[in-house]
C-alpha positions in Angstrom: -29.0 1.8 47.9 -32.1 0.3 50.0 -35.2 0.6 49.1 -37.0 3.6 49.7 -40.7 3.9 50.9 -41.5 6.1 48.2 -41.1 2.7 45.8 -43.9 1.3 47.3 -45.8 4.3 46.3 -47.2 3.4 42.7 -47.9 -0.7 44.0 -51.5 -1.3 44.9 -51.2 -4.9 44.3 -48.3 -6.4 46.5 -49.4 -7.4 50.2 -52.9 -7.3 49.1 -55.6 -10.3 48.4 -54.7 -12.0 45.2 -56.9 -12.0 42.1 -56.0 -12.5 38.5 -56.1 -8.9 37.1 -54.4 -7.2 33.6 -52.4 -4.4 35.5 -48.6 -4.6 35.5 -46.8 -2.4 37.9 -43.6 -0.9 38.3 -41.3 0.3 41.2 -38.0 3.0 40.4 -34.6 1.3 39.4 -32.1 2.6 41.8 -29.3 2.1 38.9 -30.8 3.2 35.5 -27.2 4.1 34.1 -26.4 0.3 34.5 -27.4 -1.8 31.8 -27.7 -4.9 33.9 -30.3 -7.9 32.4 -33.9 -9.3 34.8 -35.0 -12.3 33.6 -38.1 -13.8 35.5 -39.5 -17.3 34.4 -42.6 -19.2 35.5 -43.9 -22.8 35.0 -47.3 -22.3 35.7 -48.7 -20.4 32.6 -52.2 -21.7 31.8 -54.3 -20.6 28.9 -57.2 -22.4 26.6 -57.4 -23.5 23.7 -59.5 -21.1 21.7 -61.2 -23.8 19.4 -61.5 -26.8 22.2 -61.4 -25.0 25.2 -58.9 -27.5 26.5 -55.8 -26.1 28.8 -52.8 -25.2 27.4 -49.5 -25.3 29.9 -46.1 -23.0 29.4 -43.2 -21.6 30.7 -43.2 -18.1 30.1 -39.4 -16.5 30.8 -39.4 -12.6 30.1 -35.9 -11.1 29.9 -35.1 -7.2 30.2 -32.6 -4.6 30.7 -34.1 -2.1 32.6 -34.6 1.8 32.0 -36.5 3.9 34.8 -38.7 0.9 35.9 -38.5 -2.3 37.2 -41.2 -4.7 37.3 -43.0 -5.8 40.0 -43.4 -9.8 40.3 -46.7 -10.0 41.9 -48.6 -8.1 39.5 -46.9 -10.5 36.8 -48.0 -13.1 38.6 -51.6 -12.2 39.1 -51.6 -10.5 35.3 -50.2 -13.9 33.9 -53.2 -15.6 35.9 -55.4 -13.5 33.9 -54.8 -15.6 31.3 -56.1 -18.6 32.4 -59.6 -18.6 31.2 -58.6 -17.2 28.2 -59.0 -18.5 24.5 -55.9 -17.5 23.1 -53.5 -18.7 20.3 -49.9 -19.2 22.0 -48.4 -17.1 19.6 -50.9 -14.5 20.2 -50.4 -14.6 24.3 -46.8 -14.2 23.9 -47.3 -11.0 21.6 -49.7 -9.7 24.1 -47.7 -10.0 26.7 -44.6 -8.5 25.6 -47.1 -5.7 24.1 -48.3 -4.8 27.7 -44.6 -4.8 29.2 -43.3 -2.8 26.4 -46.4 -0.6 27.6 -45.5 -1.2 31.5 -41.5 -0.8 31.5 -40.2 1.3 28.5 -37.0 -1.1 29.1 -34.0 -1.0 26.8 -34.3 -4.2 25.6 -36.9 -7.0 26.4 -37.6 -10.5 25.1 -40.4 -13.0 26.3 -40.3 -16.6 25.5 -43.1 -18.9 25.7 -42.3 -22.4 26.0 -45.5 -24.8 25.7 -46.1 -28.1 26.8 -47.2 -31.0 23.8 -50.5 -30.6 22.2 -51.2 -33.0 19.2 -47.7 -34.1 19.5 -46.0 -31.0 18.8 -45.1 -28.3 21.1 -44.6 -24.9 20.3 -41.7 -22.3 21.7 
């Protein structure tokens, strides 16, 4: 089934100027009866150490089984970009991302993994 023009009705970020924003947009899943996994991954996630202000870098992987909605990828890019200047512990960042995705998608299943680069000789996933 092709994408319908009405699938774009709720999208306000796609095709517009890119600025970081904590807004996740979705479009309708045309196959809600089929259980399939959507996986999104970026190695460009950054945030700041809340104690030192130094940058932290991570690969974020999101896997979910959609129900009625699918995550629009540009909104995810802008959402993740919004963490760039935030002081946040790795675990809190990943759980915040998961919480926001759960609210936006109401998916059957979701998993968010943050694989952070080594700092002080320790990496955190």
